C-alpha positions as CSV (number, residue, x, y, z in Angstrom):
1,M,27.8,-37.8,33.0
2,Q,27.1,-34.4,34.6
3,H,24.6,-32.2,32.8
4,D,27.3,-29.6,32.1
5,D,29.4,-32.3,30.5
6,L,26.7,-32.9,27.9
7,V,26.4,-29.2,27.2
8,Y,30.1,-28.8,26.7
9,L,30.4,-32.0,24.7
10,A,27.6,-30.8,22.4
11,E,29.4,-27.5,22.0
12,M,32.6,-29.4,21.2
13,Y,30.7,-31.3,18.6
14,D,29.2,-28.2,17.0
15,F,32.6,-26.5,16.8
16,A,34.3,-29.6,15.4
17,V,31.6,-29.9,12.7
18,G,32.2,-26.2,11.8
19,I,35.9,-26.9,11.4
20,A,35.3,-30.1,9.5
21,Q,32.9,-28.4,7.1
22,R,35.4,-25.7,6.3
23,A,38.3,-28.1,6.0
24,N,36.6,-30.7,3.9
25,G,38.7,-31.1,0.7
26,L,40.7,-28.1,1.7
27,E,44.1,-27.8,0.0
28,R,47.0,-26.2,1.8
29,A,47.4,-23.4,-0.8
30,S,43.8,-22.4,-0.5
31,F,44.1,-22.4,3.3
32,D,47.2,-20.2,3.1
33,A,45.5,-17.8,0.6
34,D,42.3,-17.3,2.6
35,E,42.9,-15.3,5.8
36,D,39.2,-15.3,6.7
37,L,39.2,-19.1,6.5
38,R,42.3,-19.4,8.6
39,L,40.9,-17.0,11.2
40,A,37.6,-18.9,11.3
41,I,39.3,-22.3,11.8
42,V,41.6,-20.9,14.5
43,Q,38.7,-19.3,16.4
44,L,36.7,-22.6,16.2
45,L,39.7,-24.6,17.4
46,G,40.0,-22.1,20.3
47,W,36.3,-22.5,21.2
48,L,36.6,-26.3,20.9
49,G,39.4,-26.2,23.4
50,E,37.6,-23.9,25.8
51,A,34.6,-26.3,25.8
52,A,36.9,-29.3,26.3
53,R,38.6,-27.5,29.2
54,R,35.2,-27.2,31.0
55,V,34.4,-30.9,30.8
56,S,34.7,-32.6,34.2
57,A,37.8,-34.6,35.1
58,G,35.6,-37.6,35.7
59,F,34.2,-37.5,32.2
60,K,37.6,-37.0,30.7
61,D,39.0,-39.9,32.6
62,A,36.1,-42.1,31.4
63,H,36.7,-41.1,27.8
64,P,40.4,-41.4,27.1
65,D,39.7,-41.8,23.3
66,I,39.2,-38.0,23.1
67,P,42.6,-36.2,23.0
68,W,41.7,-33.8,25.8
69,S,45.3,-32.6,26.4
70,F,45.9,-31.9,22.8
71,I,42.6,-30.1,22.3
72,V,43.0,-27.9,25.4
73,G,46.7,-27.4,24.7
74,M,46.0,-26.1,21.3
75,R,43.5,-23.7,22.7
76,N,46.1,-22.4,25.1
77,I,48.5,-21.8,22.4
78,L,46.0,-20.1,20.1
79,A,44.8,-17.9,23.0
80,H,48.0,-17.1,24.7
81,D,50.8,-17.6,22.3
82,Y,49.0,-16.2,19.2
83,L,52.1,-14.7,17.7
84,H,53.6,-18.1,17.3
85,V,50.7,-20.1,15.9
86,D,52.0,-23.0,13.8
87,Y,49.7,-23.0,10.8
88,D,51.1,-26.4,9.7
89,V,49.6,-27.8,12.9
90,V,46.4,-25.9,12.5
91,F,45.9,-27.2,8.9
92,K,46.8,-30.8,9.8
93,T,44.5,-30.7,12.8
94,A,41.6,-29.3,10.9
95,T,42.0,-31.6,7.9
96,E,43.2,-34.8,9.5
97,K,42.2,-34.9,13.2
98,V,39.0,-33.0,13.5
99,P,37.0,-35.3,11.1
100,D,37.8,-38.2,13.4
101,L,36.9,-36.2,16.4
102,V,33.5,-35.3,15.0
103,A,32.7,-39.1,14.7
104,T,34.0,-39.7,18.2
105,L,32.0,-36.9,19.8
106,A,28.8,-37.9,17.8
107,A,29.0,-41.4,19.3
108,K,29.0,-40.0,22.8
109,L,26.0,-37.7,22.3
110,P,22.3,-38.5,22.3
111,P,20.8,-38.3,18.8
112,D,18.9,-35.1,19.6
113,E,22.2,-33.3,20.6
114,R,23.9,-33.9,17.2
């Protein structure tokens, strides 16, 4: 693992934890009613994807259990196709996929990086 990979992986973990904390127990109606929450989750997903984009190809190849393409692809949509964000996908990602990602990332980080 390159030093930069560890830095970006730790950032990914921090952003994923931020999403998971906000989405824990979140109901769809509450998500839809809270614009600040939606914006926070979208921003954190974008930053998560940007950090993932910067991880080396070698590290990505060695860790196919992380959905790199999905994470970076979502970032690209949020950053470049922001007028067409699918909030069904954002909600499902935040509430269903990110908690698992937190655990996966935590397992790859040294304890002092979590």
